[in-house]
TITOR-383367 format. One record per residue (C-alpha): x, y negated, z; residue in three letters. Coordinates in nm, 3 decimals, always signed. Each point is the difference from the previous one (the first is absolute). Example, Ala and Ser with C-alpha at 12.3 -4.5 7.8 and 13.67 -1.06 7.14 Angstrom:
# residues 2
PT|+1.230|+0.450|+0.780|ALA
PT|+0.137|-0.344|-0.066|SER
This chain:
# residues 550
PT|-0.842|+1.238|+4.599|MET
PT|-0.317|+0.183|+0.098|THR
PT|-0.043|+0.143|+0.348|GLN
PT|+0.036|+0.352|-0.141|ASP
PT|+0.324|-0.099|-0.178|ASP
PT|+0.128|-0.157|+0.320|LEU
PT|-0.069|+0.313|+0.204|LEU
PT|+0.156|+0.220|-0.269|THR
PT|+0.318|-0.209|+0.007|ARG
PT|+0.011|+0.000|+0.379|ALA
PT|-0.049|+0.377|+0.022|GLN
PT|+0.270|+0.064|-0.261|ALA
PT|+0.238|-0.220|+0.199|TRP
PT|-0.093|+0.180|+0.322|LEU
PT|+0.076|+0.339|-0.154|ALA
PT|+0.358|-0.107|-0.080|GLU
PT|+0.083|-0.213|+0.304|ASP
PT|+0.304|+0.152|+0.182|PRO
PT|-0.055|-0.201|+0.320|ASP
PT|-0.239|+0.136|+0.264|SER
PT|-0.057|-0.346|+0.146|GLU
PT|-0.119|-0.164|-0.323|THR
PT|-0.189|+0.318|-0.100|ARG
PT|-0.206|-0.023|+0.318|GLU
PT|-0.055|-0.373|-0.051|GLU
PT|-0.121|+0.047|-0.358|LEU
PT|-0.218|+0.298|+0.090|ALA
PT|-0.177|-0.212|+0.263|ARG
PT|-0.066|-0.276|-0.251|LEU
PT|-0.140|+0.244|-0.255|ILE
PT|-0.218|+0.170|+0.258|GLU
PT|-0.128|-0.336|+0.126|ALA
PT|-0.082|-0.113|-0.354|GLY
PT|+0.208|-0.316|+0.057|ALA
PT|-0.038|-0.118|-0.358|THR
PT|+0.135|-0.352|+0.045|ASP
PT|+0.309|+0.120|+0.182|GLU
PT|+0.061|+0.275|-0.255|LEU
PT|-0.042|-0.250|-0.284|ALA
PT|+0.262|-0.226|+0.162|ALA
PT|+0.245|+0.290|+0.013|ARG
PT|-0.071|+0.146|-0.345|PHE
PT|-0.060|-0.313|-0.207|SER
PT|+0.349|+0.016|-0.151|GLY
PT|+0.357|+0.073|+0.102|THR
PT|+0.262|-0.199|+0.187|LEU
PT|+0.221|-0.186|-0.247|GLN
PT|+0.362|-0.112|+0.016|PHE
PT|+0.009|-0.362|+0.118|GLY
PT|+0.277|-0.236|+0.113|THR
PT|+0.139|+0.272|+0.226|ALA
PT|-0.113|+0.332|-0.151|GLY
PT|-0.298|+0.177|+0.154|LEU
PT|-0.152|-0.138|+0.316|ARG
PT|-0.337|+0.049|+0.167|GLY
PT|-0.201|+0.120|+0.296|GLU
PT|+0.051|+0.355|+0.120|LEU
PT|-0.289|+0.236|-0.071|GLY
PT|-0.141|+0.254|-0.242|ALA
PT|-0.056|-0.074|-0.369|GLY
PT|+0.194|-0.152|-0.292|PRO
PT|-0.053|-0.359|+0.124|MET
PT|+0.170|+0.079|+0.333|ARG
PT|+0.351|+0.099|+0.102|MET
PT|+0.019|+0.373|+0.072|ASN
PT|+0.205|+0.308|-0.078|ARG
PT|-0.194|+0.073|-0.320|SER
PT|+0.071|-0.349|-0.137|VAL
PT|+0.365|+0.021|+0.104|VAL
PT|+0.050|+0.344|-0.157|ILE
PT|-0.144|-0.129|-0.327|ARG
PT|+0.219|-0.311|+0.019|ALA
PT|+0.310|+0.212|+0.064|ALA
PT|-0.089|+0.231|-0.289|ALA
PT|-0.050|-0.299|-0.229|GLY
PT|+0.337|-0.145|+0.103|LEU
PT|+0.168|+0.340|-0.051|ALA
PT|-0.153|+0.034|-0.348|ALA
PT|+0.113|-0.354|-0.088|TYR
PT|+0.357|+0.070|+0.117|LEU
PT|+0.018|+0.324|-0.197|LYS
PT|-0.136|-0.174|-0.311|ALA
PT|+0.285|-0.250|+0.037|LYS
PT|+0.255|+0.282|+0.009|GLY
PT|+0.055|-0.009|+0.376|ARG
PT|-0.065|+0.371|+0.062|THR
PT|+0.223|+0.120|+0.282|GLY
PT|+0.050|-0.354|+0.130|GLY
PT|-0.023|-0.096|+0.366|LEU
PT|-0.310|-0.168|+0.146|VAL
PT|+0.056|-0.139|+0.349|VAL
PT|-0.304|-0.048|+0.224|VAL
PT|-0.033|-0.226|+0.304|GLY
PT|-0.292|-0.069|+0.229|TYR
PT|-0.112|-0.220|+0.288|ASP
PT|-0.181|+0.097|+0.322|ALA
PT|-0.358|-0.053|-0.118|ARG
PT|-0.273|+0.260|+0.011|TYR
PT|+0.066|+0.273|-0.261|LYS
PT|+0.330|-0.150|-0.118|SER
PT|+0.208|+0.310|+0.072|VAL
PT|-0.266|+0.223|-0.165|ASP
PT|+0.002|-0.214|-0.314|PHE
PT|+0.380|+0.006|-0.008|ALA
PT|+0.016|+0.379|+0.030|ARG
PT|-0.268|+0.045|-0.266|ASP
PT|+0.207|-0.218|-0.232|THR
PT|+0.311|+0.209|+0.063|ALA
PT|-0.198|+0.321|-0.058|ALA
PT|-0.133|-0.123|-0.336|VAL
PT|+0.339|-0.127|-0.119|MET
PT|+0.172|+0.325|+0.093|THR
PT|-0.260|+0.213|-0.180|ALA
PT|+0.032|-0.224|-0.306|ALA
PT|+0.369|+0.074|-0.032|GLY
PT|+0.129|-0.320|+0.152|LEU
PT|+0.213|-0.017|+0.312|ARG
PT|-0.160|-0.165|+0.303|ALA
PT|+0.154|-0.141|+0.314|ALA
PT|-0.194|-0.134|+0.300|LEU
PT|+0.142|-0.263|+0.231|LEU
PT|+0.049|+0.157|+0.345|PRO
PT|-0.279|-0.190|+0.183|ARG
PT|-0.212|-0.315|-0.028|PRO
PT|+0.239|-0.277|-0.107|LEU
PT|-0.021|-0.352|-0.148|PRO
PT|-0.091|-0.031|-0.366|THR
PT|+0.336|-0.171|-0.077|PRO
PT|+0.181|+0.319|+0.103|VAL
PT|-0.193|+0.189|-0.268|LEU
PT|+0.069|-0.272|-0.259|ALA
PT|+0.370|+0.019|+0.088|TYR
PT|+0.003|+0.382|-0.008|ALA
PT|-0.124|+0.017|-0.359|ILE
PT|+0.313|-0.161|-0.144|ARG
PT|+0.233|+0.135|+0.267|HIS
PT|-0.101|+0.359|-0.081|LEU
PT|-0.032|-0.052|-0.376|GLY
PT|-0.369|+0.093|+0.002|ALA
PT|-0.221|-0.031|-0.309|VAL
PT|-0.288|-0.129|+0.211|ALA
PT|-0.112|-0.067|+0.353|GLY
PT|-0.328|-0.003|+0.189|VAL
PT|-0.075|-0.185|+0.321|GLU
PT|-0.318|+0.095|+0.185|VAL
PT|-0.109|-0.321|+0.172|THR
PT|-0.277|-0.257|+0.015|ALA
PT|+0.244|-0.263|+0.127|SER
PT|-0.200|-0.255|+0.204|HIS
PT|-0.350|+0.122|-0.088|ASN
PT|-0.259|+0.099|+0.265|PRO
PT|+0.042|+0.329|+0.192|PRO
PT|-0.244|+0.198|-0.217|ARG
PT|+0.201|-0.067|-0.318|ASP
PT|+0.291|+0.179|-0.158|ASN
PT|+0.183|-0.033|-0.328|GLY
PT|+0.239|+0.147|-0.253|TYR
PT|+0.277|-0.221|-0.135|LYS
PT|+0.192|+0.128|-0.305|VAL
PT|+0.355|-0.098|-0.101|TYR
PT|+0.199|+0.104|-0.303|LEU
PT|+0.370|+0.086|-0.004|GLY
PT|+0.116|-0.362|-0.011|ASP
PT|-0.135|-0.037|+0.354|GLY
PT|-0.277|-0.241|-0.104|SER
PT|-0.375|+0.052|+0.024|GLN
PT|-0.187|+0.101|-0.314|ILE
PT|-0.117|-0.262|-0.250|VAL
PT|-0.187|+0.027|-0.331|PRO
PT|+0.005|+0.209|-0.207|PRO
PT|+0.119|+0.265|+0.250|ALA
PT|-0.301|-0.052|+0.228|ASP
PT|-0.247|+0.055|-0.285|ALA
PT|+0.195|+0.302|-0.128|GLU
PT|+0.002|+0.160|+0.346|ILE
PT|-0.371|-0.080|+0.039|ALA
PT|-0.069|+0.172|-0.332|ALA
PT|+0.181|+0.313|+0.121|GLU
PT|-0.207|-0.008|+0.320|ILE
PT|-0.323|-0.035|-0.199|ASP
PT|+0.099|+0.298|-0.213|ALA
PT|-0.017|+0.230|+0.305|ILE
PT|-0.339|+0.167|-0.025|ARG
PT|+0.014|+0.211|+0.317|SER
PT|+0.213|+0.001|+0.312|LEU
PT|+0.026|+0.374|-0.052|ASN
PT|+0.211|-0.077|-0.308|ASP
PT|+0.268|-0.166|+0.215|VAL
PT|+0.258|+0.247|+0.132|PRO
PT|+0.144|-0.073|+0.344|ARG
PT|+0.308|+0.165|+0.146|ALA
PT|-0.006|+0.121|+0.358|SER
PT|+0.375|-0.060|+0.040|GLU
PT|+0.306|-0.100|-0.197|GLY
PT|+0.027|-0.373|+0.066|TRP
PT|+0.273|-0.154|+0.214|GLU
PT|-0.052|-0.188|+0.325|VAL
PT|+0.282|-0.251|+0.019|LEU
PT|+0.206|-0.061|+0.311|GLY
PT|+0.106|-0.340|+0.131|ASP
PT|+0.271|-0.046|-0.265|GLU
PT|-0.218|-0.225|-0.217|VAL
PT|-0.104|-0.212|+0.298|LEU
PT|+0.364|-0.023|+0.107|GLU
PT|+0.099|-0.117|-0.351|ALA
PT|-0.280|-0.258|+0.002|TYR
PT|+0.110|-0.132|+0.340|LEU
PT|+0.361|-0.024|-0.117|GLU
PT|-0.128|-0.206|-0.291|ARG
PT|-0.198|-0.245|+0.215|THR
PT|+0.320|-0.170|+0.119|ASP
PT|+0.066|-0.101|-0.362|ALA
PT|-0.251|-0.286|+0.031|VAL
PT|+0.201|-0.166|+0.281|LEU
PT|+0.317|-0.205|-0.027|THR
PT|+0.293|+0.170|+0.176|PRO
PT|+0.078|-0.186|+0.321|GLY
PT|-0.317|-0.210|-0.007|SER
PT|-0.162|-0.102|+0.330|PRO
PT|-0.228|+0.270|+0.144|ARG
PT|-0.135|-0.177|+0.309|THR
PT|-0.371|-0.063|-0.070|ALA
PT|-0.233|+0.175|+0.242|ARG
PT|-0.320|+0.157|-0.133|THR
PT|-0.330|+0.149|+0.106|VAL
PT|-0.108|+0.276|-0.238|TYR
PT|-0.326|+0.178|-0.072|THR
PT|-0.037|+0.302|-0.226|ALA
PT|-0.380|-0.056|-0.013|MET
PT|-0.062|+0.369|+0.089|HIS
PT|+0.200|+0.098|-0.308|GLY
PT|+0.326|+0.172|-0.085|VAL
PT|+0.245|-0.290|+0.016|GLY
PT|+0.133|+0.014|+0.357|LYS
PT|+0.256|+0.277|-0.031|GLU
PT|+0.156|-0.132|-0.319|VAL
PT|-0.006|-0.369|+0.088|LEU
PT|+0.150|+0.044|+0.345|THR
PT|+0.270|+0.225|-0.147|ALA
PT|+0.080|-0.259|-0.268|ALA
PT|+0.015|-0.281|+0.258|PHE
PT|+0.225|+0.209|+0.221|GLY
PT|+0.243|+0.075|-0.283|ARG
PT|+0.006|-0.368|-0.096|ALA
PT|+0.085|-0.107|+0.355|GLY
PT|-0.312|-0.207|+0.068|PHE
PT|-0.144|-0.002|+0.352|PRO
PT|-0.249|+0.288|+0.033|PRO
PT|-0.349|-0.130|-0.089|PRO
PT|-0.249|-0.018|+0.287|ALA
PT|-0.273|+0.240|-0.110|LEU
PT|-0.374|-0.059|+0.019|VAL
PT|-0.059|+0.322|+0.190|ALA
PT|-0.370|+0.033|-0.078|GLU
PT|+0.074|+0.002|-0.375|GLN
PT|+0.342|+0.164|-0.010|ALA
PT|-0.093|+0.361|-0.079|GLU
PT|-0.183|+0.129|-0.309|PRO
PT|-0.376|+0.031|+0.053|ASP
PT|-0.234|+0.048|-0.299|PRO
PT|-0.291|-0.144|+0.200|ALA
PT|+0.175|-0.339|+0.033|PHE
PT|-0.178|-0.051|+0.333|PRO
PT|+0.116|-0.354|+0.082|THR
PT|-0.080|-0.171|-0.333|VAL
PT|-0.308|-0.036|-0.220|ALA
PT|+0.224|+0.012|-0.309|PHE
PT|+0.365|+0.110|+0.031|PRO
PT|+0.123|-0.296|-0.204|ASN
PT|+0.209|-0.274|+0.167|PRO
PT|-0.187|-0.259|-0.209|GLU
PT|-0.341|+0.092|+0.145|GLU
PT|-0.140|-0.206|+0.291|PRO
PT|+0.090|+0.151|+0.336|GLY
PT|+0.248|+0.256|-0.134|ALA
PT|+0.297|-0.187|+0.151|MET
PT|-0.159|-0.081|+0.337|ASP
PT|+0.188|+0.268|+0.193|LEU
PT|+0.328|-0.100|-0.164|ALA
PT|-0.052|-0.362|+0.102|PHE
PT|-0.086|+0.111|+0.353|GLU
PT|+0.328|+0.193|+0.013|ALA
PT|+0.187|-0.302|-0.141|ALA
PT|-0.135|-0.229|+0.272|ARG
PT|+0.140|+0.244|+0.256|ALA
PT|+0.355|+0.031|-0.141|VAL
PT|+0.048|-0.330|-0.192|ASP
PT|+0.175|+0.133|-0.314|PRO
PT|+0.118|-0.202|-0.300|ASP
PT|-0.252|+0.161|-0.233|LEU
PT|-0.268|+0.268|-0.025|VAL
PT|+0.020|+0.263|-0.273|ILE
PT|-0.278|+0.236|-0.109|ALA
PT|-0.012|+0.275|-0.257|ASN
PT|-0.320|+0.130|-0.149|ASP
PT|-0.070|+0.373|+0.059|PRO
PT|+0.223|+0.130|-0.282|ASP
PT|+0.265|-0.268|+0.069|ALA
PT|+0.030|-0.135|-0.351|ASP
PT|-0.126|-0.342|+0.110|ARG
PT|+0.159|-0.234|+0.253|CYS
PT|-0.176|-0.273|+0.197|ALA
PT|+0.185|-0.270|+0.193|VAL
PT|-0.123|-0.233|+0.274|ALA
PT|+0.181|-0.292|+0.159|VAL
PT|-0.039|-0.203|+0.320|PRO
PT|-0.232|-0.296|-0.056|ASP
PT|-0.107|-0.222|+0.291|ALA
PT|-0.296|-0.127|-0.203|ASP
PT|-0.137|+0.347|-0.076|ALA
PT|-0.249|+0.175|+0.224|GLU
PT|+0.200|+0.228|+0.229|GLY
PT|+0.327|-0.161|-0.105|GLY
PT|+0.071|+0.220|-0.304|TRP
PT|-0.074|-0.045|-0.370|ARG
PT|-0.002|+0.260|-0.275|MET
PT|+0.200|-0.117|-0.299|LEU
PT|-0.174|+0.039|-0.332|ARG
PT|+0.150|+0.248|-0.242|GLY
PT|+0.089|-0.293|-0.223|ASP
PT|+0.193|-0.163|+0.284|GLU
PT|+0.200|+0.316|+0.072|VAL
PT|+0.053|+0.043|-0.375|GLY
PT|+0.150|-0.347|-0.023|ALA
PT|+0.214|+0.047|+0.313|LEU
PT|+0.150|+0.325|-0.129|LEU
PT|+0.065|-0.159|-0.340|ALA
PT|+0.178|-0.295|+0.163|ALA
PT|+0.207|+0.239|+0.212|HIS
PT|+0.102|+0.207|-0.302|LEU
PT|+0.096|-0.315|-0.190|VAL
PT|+0.214|-0.106|+0.296|HIS
PT|+0.164|+0.345|-0.007|LYS
PT|+0.091|-0.053|-0.368|GLY
PT|-0.254|+0.239|-0.154|ALA
PT|-0.012|+0.008|-0.380|THR
PT|-0.246|+0.159|-0.239|GLY
PT|-0.372|-0.054|-0.039|VAL
PT|-0.245|-0.105|+0.271|PHE
PT|-0.350|+0.127|-0.081|ALA
PT|-0.347|-0.027|+0.144|GLU
PT|-0.357|+0.079|-0.098|SER
PT|-0.223|-0.271|-0.146|ILE
PT|-0.201|-0.022|+0.325|VAL
PT|+0.306|-0.100|+0.203|SER
PT|+0.121|-0.354|+0.068|SER
PT|+0.169|-0.196|-0.279|SER
PT|+0.257|-0.110|+0.260|LEU
PT|+0.216|+0.301|-0.090|LEU
PT|+0.038|-0.139|-0.350|GLY
PT|+0.118|-0.334|+0.140|ARG
PT|+0.255|+0.171|+0.226|ILE
PT|+0.128|+0.214|-0.286|ALA
PT|+0.026|-0.296|-0.236|GLU
PT|+0.194|-0.208|+0.253|ALA
PT|+0.237|+0.292|+0.063|ALA
PT|+0.052|+0.076|-0.368|GLY
PT|-0.125|+0.358|+0.027|VAL
PT|-0.249|+0.169|-0.231|GLY
PT|-0.371|-0.006|+0.074|TYR
PT|-0.292|+0.206|-0.128|GLU
PT|-0.373|+0.034|+0.072|GLU
PT|-0.178|+0.335|-0.030|THR
PT|-0.347|+0.141|+0.044|LEU
PT|-0.111|+0.091|+0.353|THR
PT|+0.171|+0.300|+0.153|GLY
PT|+0.352|+0.122|+0.055|PHE
PT|-0.038|+0.244|-0.286|LYS
PT|+0.050|-0.309|-0.218|TRP
PT|+0.249|-0.193|+0.215|ILE
PT|+0.231|+0.302|+0.027|ALA
PT|+0.030|+0.021|-0.379|ARG
PT|+0.140|-0.350|-0.051|VAL
PT|+0.335|+0.019|-0.181|ASP
PT|+0.288|-0.103|+0.222|GLY
PT|-0.220|-0.018|+0.311|LEU
PT|+0.186|-0.117|+0.310|ARG
PT|-0.296|-0.096|+0.218|TYR
PT|-0.373|+0.038|-0.032|GLY
PT|-0.290|-0.089|+0.223|TYR
PT|-0.377|-0.013|+0.013|GLU
PT|-0.211|-0.216|+0.229|GLU
PT|-0.163|+0.307|+0.160|ALA
PT|+0.307|+0.048|+0.225|LEU
PT|+0.199|+0.204|-0.254|GLY
PT|+0.372|-0.061|-0.056|TYR
PT|+0.257|+0.186|-0.210|CYS
PT|+0.341|-0.112|+0.126|VAL
PT|+0.211|+0.295|-0.121|ASP
PT|-0.133|+0.101|-0.344|PRO
PT|+0.298|+0.225|-0.068|GLU
PT|-0.101|+0.207|+0.303|GLY
PT|-0.380|-0.029|+0.006|VAL
PT|-0.190|-0.120|-0.307|ARG
PT|-0.307|-0.081|+0.200|ASP
PT|-0.092|-0.212|+0.298|LYS
PT|+0.185|+0.104|+0.315|ASP
PT|-0.107|-0.119|+0.344|GLY
PT|+0.311|+0.140|+0.170|ILE
PT|+0.270|-0.180|-0.201|THR
PT|-0.214|-0.317|-0.012|ALA
PT|-0.015|+0.007|+0.383|ALA
PT|+0.379|+0.034|+0.017|LEU
PT|+0.055|-0.289|-0.238|LEU
PT|-0.240|-0.240|+0.170|VAL
PT|+0.152|+0.085|+0.338|THR
PT|+0.346|-0.072|-0.141|GLU
PT|-0.130|-0.336|-0.122|LEU
PT|-0.150|-0.076|+0.341|ALA
PT|+0.335|+0.091|+0.158|SER
PT|+0.196|-0.229|-0.235|VAL
PT|-0.236|-0.288|+0.076|LEU
PT|+0.008|+0.075|+0.373|LYS
PT|+0.378|-0.040|-0.001|GLU
PT|-0.057|-0.345|-0.153|GLN
PT|-0.263|-0.091|+0.260|GLY
PT|-0.271|+0.021|-0.265|ARG
PT|-0.304|+0.219|-0.079|THR
PT|-0.189|+0.146|-0.293|LEU
PT|-0.246|-0.290|+0.034|THR
PT|+0.284|-0.250|-0.043|ASP
PT|+0.103|+0.170|-0.325|LEU
PT|-0.361|-0.008|-0.126|LEU
PT|+0.003|-0.376|+0.067|ASP
PT|+0.322|-0.034|-0.202|ASP
PT|-0.157|+0.186|-0.294|LEU
PT|-0.310|-0.223|+0.013|ALA
PT|+0.213|-0.316|-0.011|VAL
PT|+0.214|+0.137|-0.285|ALA
PT|-0.279|+0.139|-0.218|HIS
PT|-0.330|-0.141|+0.127|GLY
PT|-0.239|+0.162|+0.245|LEU
PT|-0.144|+0.308|-0.170|HIS
PT|-0.312|+0.068|+0.208|ALA
PT|-0.177|+0.329|-0.070|THR
PT|-0.318|+0.169|+0.117|ASP
PT|-0.230|+0.278|-0.107|GLN
PT|-0.374|+0.042|-0.038|LEU
PT|-0.059|+0.371|+0.048|SER
PT|-0.351|+0.146|-0.020|VAL
PT|-0.045|+0.363|+0.113|ARG
PT|-0.314|+0.162|-0.145|VAL
PT|-0.204|+0.315|+0.040|GLU
PT|-0.154|-0.045|-0.346|ASP
PT|+0.266|-0.021|-0.275|LEU
PT|-0.250|-0.171|-0.231|SER
PT|+0.049|-0.318|+0.207|ILE
PT|+0.359|-0.015|-0.125|ILE
PT|-0.100|+0.067|-0.361|ALA
PT|-0.270|-0.268|+0.018|ASN
PT|+0.238|-0.258|+0.146|ALA
PT|+0.257|+0.065|-0.275|MET
PT|-0.272|-0.020|-0.266|ALA
PT|-0.132|-0.328|+0.144|THR
PT|+0.345|-0.160|-0.005|LEU
PT|+0.060|+0.118|-0.357|ARG
PT|-0.334|-0.131|-0.123|GLU
PT|+0.016|-0.329|+0.191|ARG
PT|+0.362|-0.078|+0.090|PRO
PT|+0.040|-0.284|+0.251|PRO
PT|+0.110|-0.338|-0.136|VAL
PT|+0.096|-0.151|+0.338|ARG
PT|+0.098|+0.150|+0.335|LEU
PT|+0.067|-0.212|+0.308|ALA
PT|-0.010|-0.311|-0.217|GLY
PT|+0.283|+0.134|-0.219|LEU
PT|-0.055|+0.050|-0.373|THR
PT|+0.030|+0.351|-0.141|VAL
PT|+0.245|-0.065|-0.284|VAL
PT|+0.029|+0.364|-0.109|SER
PT|-0.218|+0.306|+0.049|ALA
PT|+0.152|+0.332|-0.109|GLU
PT|-0.184|+0.331|-0.027|ASP
PT|+0.281|+0.243|+0.072|LEU
PT|-0.187|+0.292|-0.156|THR
PT|+0.137|-0.138|-0.327|LYS
PT|+0.358|+0.001|+0.126|GLY
PT|+0.249|-0.284|-0.042|THR
PT|+0.334|-0.044|-0.176|GLU
PT|+0.176|+0.151|+0.299|SER
PT|-0.268|+0.217|+0.168|LEU
PT|-0.194|+0.306|-0.117|PRO
PT|-0.381|-0.010|+0.040|PRO
PT|-0.149|+0.027|+0.348|THR
PT|-0.338|-0.070|+0.156|ASP
PT|+0.054|-0.350|+0.134|GLY
PT|-0.055|-0.373|-0.047|LEU
PT|+0.259|-0.275|+0.046|ARG
PT|-0.068|-0.372|+0.035|TYR
PT|+0.249|-0.286|+0.013|HIS
PT|-0.120|-0.322|+0.162|LEU
PT|+0.136|-0.353|-0.007|GLU
PT|-0.087|-0.329|+0.167|GLY
PT|+0.149|-0.146|+0.316|ASP
PT|+0.172|+0.338|+0.038|TYR
PT|+0.074|+0.302|-0.217|LYS
PT|-0.176|+0.323|+0.091|ALA
PT|-0.053|+0.351|-0.128|ARG
PT|-0.274|+0.258|+0.051|VAL
PT|+0.000|+0.368|-0.098|ILE
PT|-0.308|+0.221|+0.037|VAL
PT|+0.016|+0.379|-0.031|ARG
PT|-0.162|+0.315|+0.136|PRO
PT|+0.227|+0.188|+0.242|SER
PT|+0.158|+0.312|-0.143|GLY
PT|+0.002|+0.182|+0.335|THR
PT|-0.304|-0.119|+0.199|GLU
PT|-0.362|-0.105|-0.066|PRO
PT|+0.093|-0.369|+0.004|LYS
PT|-0.010|-0.304|-0.225|LEU
PT|+0.322|-0.194|+0.057|LYS
PT|+0.057|-0.365|-0.083|CYS
PT|+0.354|-0.132|+0.041|TYR
PT|+0.032|-0.375|+0.053|LEU
PT|+0.303|-0.229|-0.008|GLU
PT|+0.041|-0.377|+0.019|VAL
PT|+0.332|-0.184|-0.023|VAL
PT|+0.031|-0.317|+0.210|VAL
PT|+0.308|-0.219|-0.063|PRO
PT|+0.216|-0.069|+0.309|VAL
PT|+0.241|-0.293|+0.018|GLY
PT|+0.175|+0.093|+0.323|ASP
PT|-0.056|+0.193|+0.319|GLY
PT|-0.212|-0.275|+0.154|SER
PT|-0.270|+0.069|-0.262|GLU
PT|-0.031|+0.374|+0.068|LEU
PT|-0.283|-0.012|+0.252|ALA
PT|-0.211|-0.219|-0.228|THR
PT|+0.081|+0.218|-0.301|ALA
PT|-0.105|+0.315|+0.186|ARG
PT|-0.329|-0.160|+0.108|ALA
PT|-0.064|-0.112|-0.357|THR
PT|+0.083|+0.345|-0.138|GLY
PT|-0.237|+0.169|+0.245|ALA
PT|-0.277|-0.247|-0.084|GLU
PT|+0.035|+0.049|-0.377|VAL
PT|+0.015|+0.379|+0.034|LEU
PT|-0.317|+0.002|+0.211|ALA
PT|-0.177|-0.211|-0.263|ALA
PT|+0.117|+0.227|-0.284|ILE
PT|-0.123|+0.303|+0.194|LYS
PT|-0.341|-0.159|+0.055|ARG
PT|-0.044|-0.113|-0.361|ASP
PT|+0.127|+0.328|-0.144|LEU
PT|-0.243|+0.201|+0.215|SER
PT|-0.284|-0.210|-0.134|GLU
PT|+0.121|+0.032|-0.360|ALA
PT|+0.022|+0.381|+0.030|ALA
PT|-0.341|+0.030|+0.163|GLY
PT|+0.142|+0.153|+0.316|LEU
């Protein structure tokens, strides 16, 4: 694109922009002749990824803004009408991030003008409430405005169809084609009124449903510290805990209320270093049985447990550990159906399912795939996502997951045991499944492309002294998986291991998921097995970094 073409595009965008804030921002860039910055914003358009649209707020088609959202809403409306859904209901939810309520209202305005019915949730609420509302209200689609756990300057646009699941191919490409067909924002009609703002009835119905994950009469004694991570989870989680009869969670006051600036964390993601520091500080003061955290839109659930060997006395459980604990709890409760997980999650779930005689299935990364598994009873992903009530919410749900893990902690507490004791039992029964992740955040996306190309051209033959016995390029698909941009290696030697490498669908990251299985004879071998697992994982991480040129 020449400089003249770039300026022409920017000026055309400026002329149509309905938002005074982004108009002023873009006008300043044009006036300053900020060619590099303009090129970054006008070099393409945001594309649907693992979780719909997501990006940094700002002017231009490569940023999240009202112009992009209006086009996305118009594309979704055109897609729904083409599928014969004219007159159908589209329900719209939103979190408390910058611009979220504006994007939600714009969506409702576009849907209404297009001849669809639109209903907005009454205020910023957790994403699972929106996912629940779609099926509860019989909607043909749903939109959640959220960037989940991304940095403060990001926002996003998550699209669900009427089954309550996020979009998958070919719907994403068909919606994208409808968006691309919009030549001018002036061609998109927007109503000034006519949509419905829902009351609390949907939230009330969701809260009534949350009790369904608990066993009637089960122990409810575990004491918790809870952080909403400056997001929208507090109101709904505390209400759900109160209805269930659990002790009221001790709140991390500094992070309890929604704040789009996320002032106490560098990244509002419980997995990020330092994000749980305030929660652990609160836990040391009140000595609870466990710490629970939601991410800002409360679809993820993090759990921490007391650990005398950990710095500060508390240890975050890995998503794979919580995934296994919830699976074991559901098996104990007599759950039937299919247990499912994404390919990047621990193979321990498969061992638990096999031993229990329940179905098991692997899917591609993302709950848009997990939620579509036939006969799904439980699904999880290592990135702190758990679907424990698929009939209610066909997506990850940090509220019901928090209830279920607190029930499990209560059951164990009555037995004089802890979540850590149950993890030990699972390791003895199935082998220690040690997992870790090599995650590389980049400014330049070409680093990710180069690393993937390097691994494809020169796949490793040994990692950590283990032989790579199979190397799969997942872009070709497998017997059970559709194509995706990823690489999977199986390793054998003294131990069995697995490595999966893929670009993140939601952040500028290359993610490498590592697992090693260390046999365990009895409980006396656990400490040695854990040390061995950590050592092998560290060696795999080192060798893989070198192989990828990172």
